[in-house]
C-alpha positions as CSV (number, residue, x, y, z in Angstrom):
1,M,0.0,0.0,0.1
2,T,1.6,3.2,-1.2
3,G,2.5,6.0,1.4
4,S,2.1,3.2,4.7
5,A,5.2,3.0,7.2
6,E,7.2,0.1,7.0
7,C,6.9,-2.5,9.8
8,P,9.3,-2.3,12.7
9,M,12.1,-4.9,12.4
10,P,11.8,-7.3,15.6
11,S,15.0,-5.7,17.0
12,E,13.3,-2.2,16.7
13,V,10.1,-3.4,18.4
14,A,12.2,-4.6,21.5
15,E,13.8,-1.4,21.4
16,M,10.3,0.7,21.8
17,K,9.2,-1.7,24.7
18,K,12.4,-1.1,26.6
19,P,12.1,0.6,29.7
20,K,13.1,4.1,29.7
21,A,16.1,3.2,32.7
22,L,17.5,1.0,29.6
23,A,17.1,3.3,26.6
24,Q,21.0,3.4,26.2
25,T,21.4,-0.3,25.8
26,P,24.2,-1.8,28.0
27,E,26.6,-4.4,26.2
28,P,24.8,-7.6,27.9
29,L,21.4,-6.3,26.2
30,K,22.4,-6.0,22.9
31,Y,21.9,-9.6,21.9
32,L,18.4,-10.4,20.8
33,T,18.5,-13.8,19.4
34,L,20.3,-17.2,20.4
35,D,22.5,-16.5,16.9
36,E,23.4,-13.2,17.5
37,F,24.2,-14.0,21.2
38,W,26.3,-17.3,20.4
39,R,28.3,-15.4,18.0
40,A,29.3,-12.8,20.4
41,K,29.7,-15.2,23.3
42,P,30.8,-18.4,22.3
43,Q,32.0,-19.5,25.7
44,F,28.3,-20.6,26.3
45,I,28.7,-23.1,23.9
46,V,32.8,-24.2,24.3
47,G,32.1,-24.0,28.2
48,P,29.5,-26.3,28.9
49,L,31.1,-28.7,25.9
50,I,34.5,-28.4,28.1
51,V,32.7,-29.1,31.3
52,G,30.6,-32.0,30.1
53,A,33.4,-33.6,28.4
54,L,35.3,-33.2,31.5
55,I,32.6,-35.0,33.6
56,R,32.8,-37.9,31.3
57,A,36.4,-38.0,31.2
58,V,36.2,-38.5,35.5
59,W,34.1,-41.8,34.6
60,E,37.1,-43.3,32.8
61,L,39.5,-42.5,35.6
62,P,40.5,-45.9,37.8
63,A,40.0,-44.5,41.2
64,A,36.9,-42.5,40.1
65,K,35.6,-45.6,38.1
66,A,35.8,-47.8,42.0
67,Y,34.5,-45.1,44.0
68,F,31.6,-44.7,41.8
69,E,31.0,-48.6,41.8
70,R,31.5,-49.1,45.5
71,N,28.7,-46.3,45.9
72,N,26.4,-47.5,43.1
73,M,26.4,-44.4,41.3
74,E,25.4,-44.1,37.6
75,M,25.2,-41.0,35.6
76,L,21.9,-39.0,35.5
77,G,21.5,-39.4,32.1
78,F,21.0,-37.3,28.7
79,W,17.1,-37.7,29.0
80,T,16.9,-36.9,32.5
81,A,19.3,-33.9,31.9
82,L,17.0,-33.1,29.0
83,H,13.7,-33.0,30.6
84,Y,15.0,-30.8,33.1
85,T,16.3,-28.4,30.8
86,A,13.2,-28.4,28.6
87,F,11.0,-27.6,32.0
88,A,13.3,-24.5,33.1
89,L,13.0,-22.9,29.3
90,V,9.3,-23.5,29.5
91,L,8.8,-22.3,33.0
92,S,10.9,-19.1,32.4
93,F,8.5,-18.0,29.6
94,A,5.4,-19.0,31.3
95,F,6.3,-17.5,34.4
96,H,7.2,-14.1,32.5
97,G,3.7,-14.6,30.5
98,F,1.8,-15.1,33.7
99,V,3.4,-11.7,35.3
100,V,2.5,-9.9,32.0
101,V,-0.9,-11.0,31.4
102,Y,-1.9,-10.7,35.4
103,R,0.3,-7.4,36.5
104,G,-2.6,-5.5,36.9
105,Y,-4.1,-7.7,39.4
106,M,-0.7,-7.6,41.4
107,E,0.5,-4.1,40.6
108,D,-1.4,-2.7,43.5
109,G,1.1,-3.3,46.3
110,H,2.6,-6.2,45.0
111,K,5.3,-4.6,42.6
112,V,8.6,-4.6,44.6
113,Q,9.6,-1.4,42.9
114,P,6.3,0.4,42.1
115,D,7.6,3.4,40.4
116,K,9.4,1.5,37.8
117,E,7.9,0.2,34.7
118,L,7.5,-3.9,33.8
119,W,9.6,-4.6,31.3
120,T,7.3,-6.8,29.3
121,S,9.3,-7.8,26.1
122,P,13.1,-8.4,27.1
123,A,14.2,-10.4,24.1
124,A,17.9,-9.9,25.1
125,A,17.4,-11.1,28.9
126,A,15.4,-14.1,27.3
127,T,18.0,-15.1,25.1
128,R,21.1,-15.1,27.8
129,S,18.7,-16.8,30.2
130,S,17.9,-19.6,27.7
131,S,21.4,-20.0,26.6
132,V,22.3,-20.5,30.6
133,I,19.5,-22.9,31.2
134,M,20.4,-24.8,28.1
135,S,23.9,-25.5,29.4
136,E,22.4,-27.5,32.2
137,L,22.9,-30.2,29.6
138,V,26.2,-30.8,31.0
139,Y,24.5,-32.6,34.0
140,S,23.9,-35.5,31.6
141,A,27.2,-37.4,32.6
142,L,26.8,-36.3,36.2
143,P,27.3,-39.0,38.6
144,V,24.7,-39.4,41.2
145,L,24.0,-41.9,44.3
146,P,20.8,-44.0,43.9
147,V,17.6,-42.7,45.4
148,S,17.2,-42.1,49.1
149,S,16.8,-45.3,51.0
150,S,14.1,-43.5,53.5
151,W,12.2,-40.6,54.1
152,V,14.8,-39.7,56.8
153,H,17.6,-40.1,54.3
154,F,15.8,-38.0,51.9
155,L,15.0,-35.3,54.4
156,A,18.7,-35.0,55.7
157,A,20.1,-34.8,52.4
158,L,17.6,-32.6,51.1
159,V,18.1,-30.1,54.0
160,G,21.9,-30.5,54.1
161,F,22.1,-29.8,50.1
162,A,20.1,-26.5,50.6
163,V,22.4,-25.5,53.7
164,V,25.9,-26.3,51.7
165,W,24.5,-24.7,48.8
166,D,23.2,-21.5,50.5
167,A,26.2,-21.1,52.4
168,L,28.6,-21.4,49.3
169,F,26.8,-19.2,47.2
170,F,26.8,-16.6,50.0
171,V,30.5,-16.7,50.3
172,G,31.1,-16.9,46.6
173,H,28.3,-14.2,45.7
174,G,29.8,-11.9,48.6
175,V,33.5,-12.1,47.3
176,M,32.4,-11.1,43.8
177,H,30.8,-8.0,45.2
178,K,33.7,-7.3,47.4
179,F,36.5,-7.5,44.6
180,P,36.3,-4.9,41.7
181,T,37.9,-7.2,39.4
182,L,35.8,-10.1,40.2
183,Y,32.7,-8.5,40.1
184,K,33.5,-6.9,36.3
185,N,34.1,-10.3,35.0
186,F,31.9,-12.7,37.0
187,H,28.9,-11.2,38.1
188,K,28.1,-7.3,36.9
189,T,26.3,-8.5,34.1
190,H,23.5,-10.0,36.4
191,H,23.3,-6.6,37.8
192,T,22.5,-4.8,34.7
193,I,19.0,-5.4,35.2
194,K,18.0,-3.3,38.4
195,D,14.3,-3.9,38.3
196,P,14.5,-7.8,38.0
197,N,12.2,-9.8,35.9
198,C,12.0,-13.7,36.1
199,F,14.8,-14.0,32.9
200,G,17.0,-12.1,35.5
201,A,17.2,-15.2,37.4
202,Y,19.8,-16.5,34.6
203,F,21.0,-13.4,33.4
204,V,24.7,-14.1,34.3
205,T,28.1,-14.8,32.6
206,Y,28.7,-18.6,32.2
207,Q,31.6,-18.1,34.3
208,S,29.6,-17.2,37.3
209,H,26.7,-19.8,36.6
210,L,29.8,-22.4,36.7
211,I,30.9,-21.5,39.9
212,L,27.9,-20.6,41.9
213,E,25.6,-23.4,40.5
214,Q,27.2,-26.3,38.3
215,L,30.0,-26.8,40.6
216,V,28.2,-26.7,43.6
217,V,25.9,-29.3,42.1
218,I,28.5,-31.9,40.8
219,A,30.7,-31.9,43.8
220,C,27.6,-32.2,46.3
221,C,25.9,-35.1,44.2
222,A,29.5,-36.9,43.8
223,T,29.7,-37.2,47.6
224,F,26.0,-37.2,49.5
225,V,23.0,-36.1,47.4
226,P,20.6,-38.9,46.1
227,R,19.3,-38.6,42.4
228,D,15.7,-38.1,43.7
229,V,17.0,-35.0,46.1
230,L,19.0,-33.6,43.1
231,M,15.9,-33.5,41.1
232,F,13.7,-32.2,43.9
233,T,16.0,-29.3,44.6
234,L,16.5,-28.7,40.6
235,Y,12.7,-28.6,39.9
236,T,11.5,-26.5,42.8
237,G,14.9,-24.3,43.4
238,T,14.1,-22.9,39.4
239,F,10.7,-22.3,40.5
240,G,12.0,-20.2,43.5
241,T,14.4,-18.4,41.9
242,F,12.2,-17.0,39.0
243,S,9.8,-16.1,41.8
244,Q,12.5,-14.6,43.4
245,H,13.3,-12.4,40.2
246,A,9.7,-11.7,39.4
247,G,9.6,-8.1,40.4
248,F,6.2,-8.8,42.3
249,E,5.7,-10.4,45.4
250,M,3.2,-13.6,44.5
251,G,3.2,-15.5,47.8
252,H,-1.0,-13.7,48.2
253,L,-2.2,-15.3,44.9
254,K,-4.3,-18.7,46.0
255,V,-5.3,-22.0,44.3
256,P,-8.7,-21.5,42.9
257,F,-11.4,-22.2,45.3
258,T,-9.1,-23.0,48.1
259,P,-7.5,-20.3,50.8
260,I,-4.1,-22.0,50.0
261,T,-2.1,-19.7,48.8
262,L,1.6,-19.5,47.0
263,D,3.1,-18.8,50.1
264,H,1.9,-21.7,51.8
265,I,2.6,-24.1,48.7
266,L,6.4,-22.7,49.1
267,T,6.7,-23.0,52.7
268,A,5.4,-26.5,52.6
269,L,8.3,-27.5,50.3
270,S,10.9,-25.9,52.2
271,F,9.6,-26.3,55.5
272,Y,13.4,-26.4,56.7
273,A,13.6,-22.6,55.8
274,L,11.4,-21.4,58.9
275,P,14.0,-21.7,61.6
276,L,16.8,-20.4,59.1
277,G,14.7,-17.5,57.6
278,G,13.3,-17.5,53.6
279,M,15.0,-15.4,51.4
280,T,12.1,-13.6,49.4
281,T,11.6,-11.7,46.4
282,T,11.6,-8.5,48.2
283,H,14.9,-9.1,49.7
284,H,16.7,-10.0,46.4
285,D,14.7,-7.1,44.6
286,W,16.5,-4.9,47.2
287,H,19.9,-6.8,46.4
288,H,19.5,-5.5,42.7
289,E,18.3,-2.0,44.0
290,K,21.0,-1.3,46.3
291,F,23.8,-3.9,45.8
292,N,25.5,-4.3,49.1
293,N,23.2,-6.8,50.8
294,N,21.1,-10.1,51.1
295,Y,24.0,-12.3,49.4
296,A,22.2,-15.7,50.3
297,L,20.6,-17.6,47.8
298,S,17.6,-19.4,50.0
299,F,17.9,-18.5,53.6
300,T,18.7,-15.1,55.5
301,Y,20.8,-16.5,58.3
302,L,23.6,-15.7,57.2
303,D,22.9,-12.3,56.2
304,R,21.8,-11.8,59.6
305,L,24.6,-13.4,61.3
306,F,27.4,-10.9,59.0
307,G,25.2,-8.0,59.3
308,T,24.5,-7.6,55.6
309,L,20.4,-8.5,55.7
310,Q,18.2,-5.6,54.7
311,E,14.3,-6.3,54.6
312,G,13.7,-4.1,51.6
313,R,10.8,-2.2,50.1
314,P,7.4,-2.8,52.0
315,T,4.8,-4.4,49.7
316,G,1.1,-5.6,50.0
317,E,-1.3,-3.4,52.4
318,A,2.2,-1.8,53.7
319,Q,3.1,-0.3,50.3
320,V,-1.0,0.6,49.5
321,K,-0.9,2.4,53.0
322,M,2.3,4.5,52.2
323,K,1.2,5.5,48.9
324,A,-1.9,6.7,50.5
325,G,-0.1,8.5,52.7
326,K,2.0,10.3,50.3
327,A,-1.1,11.0,48.2
328,Q,-2.6,12.9,51.2
C-alpha cells in the first residue's frame, strides 16, 4: 500500500518496549536472538562442552570408576537432563507470561519497585537466560547416588544440600561483590537489570553460573546428594529463583476455590527454611536495587549473622498505606 509506514524489525520493537532506564543499551542487552548471542559469546557453547567432556572423562579414571561402583553411582543421563532443561526453559517463558498478563491484578501493592515500569518484552534477557539454562545439559554425565533409602535419608540430604549450597553461594556471591575485578568479570552482567524480571534469574555470565551453581551441584552429587533429592531441588529451586526475580511479591496468589496461597505451597516445599529464615522476592529485589546486601541464595540467617540483611521495600497492604499517606 503506497504511503504506508514500513513494519518495524523485531529489534526495533524490542527497543520501543524497553524501559526508559535502559534506553541506552548496555552491552549485555544487545543480543536479541540466540544466533547473535552465541556468535558474540561462544563461551556459552564452548564452556559447557568442555565441562561436559571433563565430567565424562572422570568416569574413565580408575580411582573414580572404583568410587562410583562402590557407591552404586550412575550417570544422571541425557534424557533426564534434557527433561529438566526443557522444563526450566518452558517455565521461564510461562512465568514471565503470567506476570505480564496478570500484572494489573498484582500491581496494587505487590510490585516491589512500584515506580518502575514492568519490562514486558525483554528479548535480550530471555536469550541469555535460555542459553544459560541450556548449559544444564552438562548434567547428563553427572555421577549421582541411588535414590534415598528412606524418608529420613531424603529429608536429611535435602536439608544438607540446601544449607551447603546456600552457604557456598553466600561466600562466592559476597566475594564477587567485594572485589572489583571479580565483580566486573563474573557478576556485573547480572546487575545490568536493576528491576528484576524472571529472565533476570539466569541473566549471568557462564563463568558465574559455573562457579555458583554447576560446580556446587557436581561436588554435592559426587559426595552425598541422592538422585531424587537432586531432581526435587532442581525443579523446585528453579521455580523459586524465577519467583525471587519476578519483580512482584506473588505469595498472596491463591489456588482457585481454596484458601491455599503460593506462600503456603512454597513453605511446605521448603519447611526447613522456617528456622533459618527464607530469602524472599523483596530481599533479592533490594539486592538488585542497592547492591551491597542480601547475598544468600535461599536463607537469611547468614546475612543476618554477618550484618548484610536488609528487609527491602514494603509490599502488600504496607505499600498501599504508604502510597495513600504520600498522596494526602
